C-alpha positions as CSV (number, residue, x, y, z in Angstrom):
1,P,74.1,48.1,-32.2
2,F,71.0,50.2,-32.2
3,I,69.5,50.6,-28.7
4,N,65.8,51.2,-28.6
5,A,64.6,52.7,-25.3
6,E,60.9,52.9,-24.3
7,K,59.7,54.3,-21.1
8,V,57.0,51.9,-19.6
9,G,56.7,53.4,-16.1
10,D,57.9,56.4,-14.0
11,N,61.4,55.1,-13.7
12,V,61.0,51.8,-15.7
13,W,62.5,51.4,-19.2
14,K,62.3,48.6,-21.8
15,L,65.5,48.3,-23.7
16,D,66.2,46.2,-26.8
17,V,68.5,45.9,-29.8
18,Y,66.2,44.2,-32.3
19,Q,66.6,47.0,-34.8
20,T,70.4,46.4,-35.1
21,D,71.5,45.5,-38.6
22,G,73.7,42.5,-39.3
23,L,73.7,38.9,-40.3
24,G,74.6,36.2,-37.9
25,I,74.1,38.2,-34.7
26,D,74.1,35.9,-31.6
27,W,71.1,37.6,-29.9
28,E,71.3,35.3,-26.8
29,R,74.8,36.6,-25.9
30,T,73.7,40.2,-25.8
31,M,74.9,41.7,-22.5
32,W,73.8,45.0,-20.8
33,Y,75.8,47.0,-18.3
34,I,73.8,49.6,-16.5
35,N,75.3,52.2,-14.2
36,D,72.4,52.7,-12.0
37,G,73.9,55.4,-9.8
38,N,75.1,52.8,-7.2
39,E,78.6,51.6,-6.5
40,S,78.3,48.6,-8.8
41,V,77.1,48.0,-12.4
42,V,74.0,46.0,-13.0
43,Q,74.4,43.3,-15.6
44,K,71.6,41.8,-17.6
45,Q,71.5,39.4,-20.5
46,G,69.2,39.2,-23.5
47,A,68.3,41.1,-26.6
48,S,65.4,42.7,-24.7
49,I,65.4,43.7,-21.0
50,T,63.4,45.8,-18.6
51,H,65.1,47.9,-15.9
52,A,63.8,50.1,-13.0
53,F,66.3,52.9,-12.6
54,A,66.9,54.3,-9.1
55,Y,65.2,57.6,-8.4
56,K,67.3,60.6,-7.6
57,E,66.1,63.9,-6.3
58,E,67.0,65.6,-9.6
59,A,66.9,64.3,-13.1
60,M,69.7,61.8,-13.9
61,G,71.3,60.5,-17.0
62,Y,72.2,56.8,-16.6
63,P,74.8,55.3,-19.0
64,V,73.9,52.0,-20.5
65,V,76.3,49.9,-22.5
66,V,75.2,46.9,-24.6
67,E,77.7,44.3,-26.0
68,M,76.7,42.1,-28.9
69,Y,78.5,39.3,-30.7
70,Y,78.3,37.6,-34.0
71,K,77.7,33.8,-33.9
72,G,81.1,32.1,-33.3
73,G,82.8,35.5,-32.8
74,G,84.9,36.3,-29.8
75,K,85.1,40.1,-30.1
76,P,82.0,42.1,-29.0
77,F,80.7,45.2,-30.7
78,S,79.2,47.7,-28.3
79,K,77.1,50.9,-28.0
80,V,76.6,53.4,-25.2
81,K,73.3,55.2,-24.6
82,T,72.3,57.6,-21.8
83,I,68.8,57.0,-20.3
84,D,67.4,60.2,-18.9
85,V,65.2,59.5,-15.8
86,E,63.1,62.4,-14.4
87,G,63.9,63.6,-10.9
88,D,61.9,62.4,-8.0
89,E,61.4,65.6,-6.0
90,F,59.8,65.2,-2.6
91,V,57.6,68.2,-1.9
92,P,54.8,68.1,0.7
93,M,51.8,70.3,-0.2
94,I,48.8,71.4,1.9
95,T,45.5,72.3,0.3
96,W,42.0,72.9,1.7
97,D,38.5,73.8,0.4
98,D,37.8,77.5,0.9
99,D,34.1,76.9,0.2
100,R,32.9,75.2,3.4
101,E,29.5,74.6,4.9
102,D,30.8,75.2,8.4
103,P,33.5,77.9,8.1
104,N,35.2,76.5,11.2
105,V,35.5,72.9,9.9
106,V,38.4,72.6,7.4
107,H,39.1,69.6,5.2
108,F,42.8,69.4,4.5
109,S,44.6,67.3,1.9
110,A,48.2,66.4,1.1
111,Q,47.3,64.4,-2.0
112,E,48.8,67.1,-4.4
113,S,52.2,66.4,-2.8
114,V,55.0,65.4,-5.2
115,G,57.2,62.3,-4.8
116,S,57.2,58.6,-5.1
117,N,56.7,56.0,-2.4
118,I,54.9,58.3,0.0
119,D,53.6,56.3,3.0
120,W,50.2,58.0,3.2
121,S,49.3,56.1,6.4
122,Q,52.2,57.9,8.2
123,T,51.2,61.4,7.0
124,K,50.9,63.5,10.2
125,W,48.8,66.6,10.5
126,T,49.0,69.3,13.2
127,F,46.6,72.2,13.3
128,G,48.3,74.9,15.3
129,D,45.7,75.0,18.1
130,S,47.2,72.4,20.6
131,S,44.7,69.7,19.4
132,E,45.7,66.1,18.9
133,A,47.5,65.2,15.6
134,Q,45.7,63.2,12.9
135,Y,47.2,60.8,10.4
136,G,46.3,60.1,6.7
137,A,46.4,61.7,3.3
138,T,43.5,63.9,4.3
139,A,42.2,65.3,7.6
140,A,39.2,67.3,8.9
141,H,39.6,69.6,11.8
142,K,37.1,71.9,13.6
143,Y,38.6,75.1,15.0
144,Q,37.1,76.9,18.0
145,V,35.4,80.2,17.3
146,D,36.1,83.3,19.3
147,S,35.2,87.0,19.1
148,K,38.1,87.8,16.9
149,G,39.6,86.0,13.9
150,T,42.7,83.8,14.5
151,S,45.5,82.6,12.3
152,Y,46.7,79.0,12.8
153,K,49.9,77.3,11.5
154,V,48.9,73.9,10.0
155,S,51.7,71.4,9.3
156,V,51.9,68.1,7.3
157,T,54.7,65.7,7.6
158,L,55.3,63.2,4.9
159,M,57.5,60.1,5.0
160,R,58.7,57.9,2.1
161,R,61.2,55.1,1.6
162,S,63.8,55.5,-1.1
163,A,64.9,52.7,-3.4
164,N,67.9,52.0,-1.2
165,G,65.7,51.5,1.8
166,S,66.5,54.8,3.6
167,Q,63.6,56.9,5.0
168,E,63.1,60.5,4.1
169,T,60.8,62.8,6.0
170,K,59.7,66.4,5.1
171,T,57.4,68.9,6.8
172,V,55.7,71.9,5.4
173,Y,53.7,74.6,7.2
174,K,50.9,76.8,6.0
175,S,48.8,79.5,7.7
176,I,45.0,79.4,7.7
177,D,42.8,82.2,8.9
178,I,39.6,81.3,10.8
179,A,37.0,84.2,10.9
180,E,35.5,85.5,14.1
181,D,32.1,84.4,15.4
């Protein structure tokens, strides 16, 4: 068999065996066995399938086996191919605009963070000045001005659900300097 693999999404692949040479191939009996990093092997039938591979923190090579038959034949012929799926790192990032109209109002963003399935509504911001936390992918905060400059430790906490349903949470901190009045 010849396995054609085409990436159609971040972790989604379309697999087919249509370029396999041979007369009398029983395309309907084609079976796929996908080791998706779980305890069991996923089985799919058909000459063409689509599969969403499980994300892992680092890049992963998933073995895929295809079995094909000739019409009326009882012995399969098979092929193994490894599908390389990019890693799904989870890295919170804090950015802000240094060019501000009011130097004490800072617009923060976590939108450059890396990772899939981030629940942006649960994104939590703290600003290092005992003020109330804010939630969302972006936040705006006004710092109090005093006679000397002050450095504040800002944090963002991101949450996401993995493919197996578990919840992952990460927090990152970054210092911001607010100038004196």
